[in-house]
C-alpha positions as CSV (number, residue, x, y, z in Angstrom):
1,M,55.5,-29.7,-7.4
2,G,58.2,-30.6,-4.8
3,Y,57.7,-32.8,-1.8
4,F,57.5,-29.9,0.6
5,L,54.9,-28.1,-1.5
6,Q,52.9,-31.4,-1.8
7,F,53.0,-31.7,2.0
8,A,52.0,-28.0,2.5
9,N,49.1,-28.5,0.0
10,L,47.9,-31.6,2.0
11,V,48.1,-29.7,5.3
12,V,46.0,-26.8,3.9
13,Q,43.4,-29.3,2.5
14,I,43.2,-31.1,5.9
15,V,42.9,-28.0,8.1
16,F,40.4,-26.3,5.9
17,G,38.5,-29.6,5.3
18,I,38.0,-30.0,9.0
19,L,36.9,-26.4,9.5
20,I,34.5,-26.6,6.6
21,F,33.1,-29.9,7.9
22,F,32.4,-28.4,11.3
23,V,30.8,-25.2,10.0
24,L,28.8,-27.1,7.4
25,A,27.6,-29.7,10.0
26,R,26.5,-26.9,12.3
27,F,24.6,-25.2,9.5
28,I,22.8,-28.4,8.5
29,L,22.0,-29.2,12.1
30,Q,20.4,-25.8,12.5
31,L,18.6,-26.2,9.2
32,V,17.0,-29.5,10.3
33,H,16.3,-28.3,13.9
34,A,18.5,-31.1,15.4
35,D,18.8,-31.5,19.1
36,F,20.9,-28.6,20.3
37,Y,21.7,-30.4,23.6
38,N,23.1,-33.5,21.9
39,P,26.8,-33.8,22.9
40,I,27.8,-33.9,19.2
41,S,25.8,-30.8,18.4
42,Q,27.4,-29.1,21.4
43,M,30.9,-30.0,20.1
44,F,30.1,-28.4,16.7
45,V,28.8,-25.3,18.5
46,K,31.9,-24.9,20.7
47,V,34.3,-25.4,17.7
48,T,32.5,-23.0,15.4
49,N,31.4,-20.2,17.8
50,P,34.8,-18.4,17.7
51,M,34.6,-18.1,13.9
52,L,30.8,-17.3,13.7
53,K,30.3,-14.8,16.5
54,P,32.3,-12.0,14.9
55,L,30.4,-12.5,11.6
56,R,27.0,-12.6,13.3
57,S,27.6,-9.1,14.7
58,F,27.0,-7.7,11.2
59,I,25.4,-10.6,9.2
60,P,21.9,-11.3,10.5
61,G,20.0,-14.5,9.8
62,F,17.0,-14.5,7.4
63,F,14.1,-16.9,7.1
64,G,15.6,-19.2,9.6
65,L,18.9,-19.5,7.6
66,D,22.2,-18.7,9.3
67,F,23.8,-16.4,6.7
68,A,26.9,-15.9,8.8
69,A,27.6,-19.6,8.5
70,I,27.0,-19.5,4.7
71,V,29.4,-16.5,4.4
72,L,32.0,-18.2,6.6
73,L,31.7,-21.4,4.5
74,L,32.3,-19.4,1.3
75,I,35.3,-17.6,2.9
76,L,36.9,-20.8,4.1
77,Q,36.4,-22.7,0.8
78,C,37.6,-19.7,-1.3
79,T,40.7,-19.3,0.9
80,E,41.5,-23.0,0.6
81,L,41.2,-22.8,-3.2
82,I,43.4,-19.7,-3.4
83,L,46.1,-21.3,-1.1
84,T,46.1,-24.6,-3.0
85,H,46.3,-22.8,-6.3
86,L,49.2,-20.7,-5.1
87,I,51.1,-23.6,-3.6
88,G,50.5,-25.7,-6.7
89,G,51.6,-22.9,-9.0
90,Y,48.2,-22.9,-10.8
91,G,46.8,-19.7,-12.3
92,L,44.2,-17.9,-10.2
93,H,40.7,-17.5,-11.5
94,G,38.6,-14.3,-11.1
95,P,36.5,-13.9,-8.0
96,I,33.3,-15.1,-9.8
97,M,34.9,-18.4,-10.9
98,F,36.4,-19.0,-7.5
99,T,33.0,-18.5,-5.9
100,V,31.4,-20.9,-8.5
101,E,34.0,-23.5,-7.7
102,A,33.6,-22.9,-4.0
103,I,29.8,-23.4,-4.2
104,G,30.3,-26.6,-6.1
105,L,32.8,-27.9,-3.5
106,L,30.4,-27.0,-0.7
107,I,27.5,-28.8,-2.4
108,Q,29.9,-31.8,-2.7
109,H,30.8,-31.6,1.0
110,A,27.2,-31.4,2.0
111,A,26.4,-34.4,-0.1
112,Q,29.2,-36.3,1.5
113,L,28.0,-35.4,4.9
114,Y,24.5,-36.8,4.0
115,M,26.1,-39.9,2.6
116,I,28.2,-40.5,5.7
117,S,25.1,-40.0,7.9
118,I,23.1,-42.6,5.9
119,I,25.9,-45.1,6.0
120,V,26.2,-44.6,9.8
121,I,22.5,-45.4,10.2
122,V,22.6,-48.4,7.9
123,I,25.7,-49.9,9.6
124,M,24.2,-49.3,13.1
125,S,20.9,-50.9,12.1
126,W,22.8,-54.0,10.9
127,V,25.3,-54.3,13.7
128,N,23.2,-53.2,16.7
129,P,19.7,-51.9,16.2
130,G,19.6,-50.8,19.9
131,A,22.5,-48.4,19.2
132,F,20.1,-45.7,18.0
133,Q,20.2,-44.1,21.4
134,H,23.8,-43.2,20.8
135,P,24.3,-39.4,20.2
136,L,26.0,-40.0,16.8
137,A,23.1,-42.2,15.6
138,Q,20.5,-39.6,16.8
139,I,22.3,-36.8,14.9
140,A,22.7,-38.9,11.8
141,M,18.9,-39.6,11.9
142,Q,18.0,-36.0,12.5
143,I,20.2,-34.9,9.5
144,T,18.7,-37.5,7.1
145,N,15.1,-37.5,8.2
146,P,14.0,-34.6,6.0
147,L,15.3,-36.6,3.0
148,M,14.3,-40.1,4.1
149,Q,10.7,-39.4,5.2
150,P,9.4,-38.4,1.7
151,L,11.3,-41.3,0.2
152,R,9.7,-43.8,2.6
153,K,6.3,-42.7,1.3
154,L,7.5,-43.4,-2.3
155,L,9.2,-46.6,-1.5
156,P,7.6,-48.5,1.4
157,T,9.4,-51.2,3.3
158,Q,9.4,-54.5,1.4
159,A,9.5,-57.8,3.4
160,G,10.9,-55.9,6.4
161,I,13.7,-54.4,4.3
162,D,14.0,-50.6,4.0
163,F,15.3,-49.7,0.5
164,T,15.1,-45.9,1.0
165,P,18.8,-45.6,1.9
166,I,19.7,-46.9,-1.5
167,L,17.4,-44.5,-3.2
168,A,18.7,-41.6,-1.1
169,L,22.3,-42.5,-2.0
170,I,21.4,-42.5,-5.7
171,I,19.9,-39.0,-5.3
172,I,23.0,-37.9,-3.4
173,F,25.3,-39.2,-6.2
174,A,23.1,-37.5,-8.8
175,V,23.6,-34.2,-6.9
176,M,27.4,-34.8,-6.7
177,F,27.8,-35.7,-10.4
178,L,25.1,-33.5,-12.0
179,V,25.2,-30.4,-9.8
180,A,28.5,-30.2,-7.8
181,A,30.9,-31.6,-10.4
182,P,29.9,-29.2,-13.3
183,L,30.3,-26.2,-10.9
184,I,33.7,-27.4,-9.7
185,D,34.9,-28.1,-13.3
186,L,33.5,-24.9,-14.9
187,P,36.5,-22.6,-14.0
188,H,38.9,-25.3,-15.5
189,T,37.0,-25.8,-18.7
190,P,38.8,-24.2,-21.7
191,T,36.7,-21.7,-23.5
192,Y,36.1,-22.0,-27.2
193,R,37.7,-19.1,-29.0
194,G,36.6,-19.9,-32.5
195,P,38.7,-20.4,-35.7
C-alpha cells in the first residue's frame, strides 16, 4: 500500500472511529440512564442527533433500547470496514461476515469505553478525590456503576482499598479477548477444505 493510501486509510479510521465513539457513548449513556443534563451528555446528544433523527423516523425503540443507535453503529462500522478493505486492496467478505466483524469491533469499542471510564475514575480518586463533581467523573461513574456495584458486593473494600476496578478490568479484557476478538477474526480465518 502506498503512502497516500496509508494516509487515506488512517483518515477513514479516525473519522469513523470518532463517529462510532460518539454514537456508542450516547447509546451506553441512555442504557445506564445517565444524567441527560450533564454537559458531556449534551455534547454527545448534539453531535449524534443529526445522524439519529432520520433513522428514528422509521426505527422505533423497543424495551428501552435505542434501536436507531444500534442500526447506525452497524452502518458506520460496516462502512468503515468496507472503505478500509477497498483502500487496502483486501477482498470483500459477504454481508454476513462483515456484520459479524462489525459486531466484534463494536463490542471491542464498548469494552474500551468502559476501560477508559474505569481508568478515569481510578486516576481521579488518586490525584484529587474531590474532583468527582467534575462532569467527566460523574459520567464515568454513571457508565461503570452497573458493572462496579455487583462487583463491590463480591469483593468488599480491604484496608480502605477498592480492588473492584482491577476485577472489572479483568472482566473487560476477557470480553475483548474471548468474545470480541474471535468475532473480528472469524471472517479472516481460512476455512478447512479437506484433502
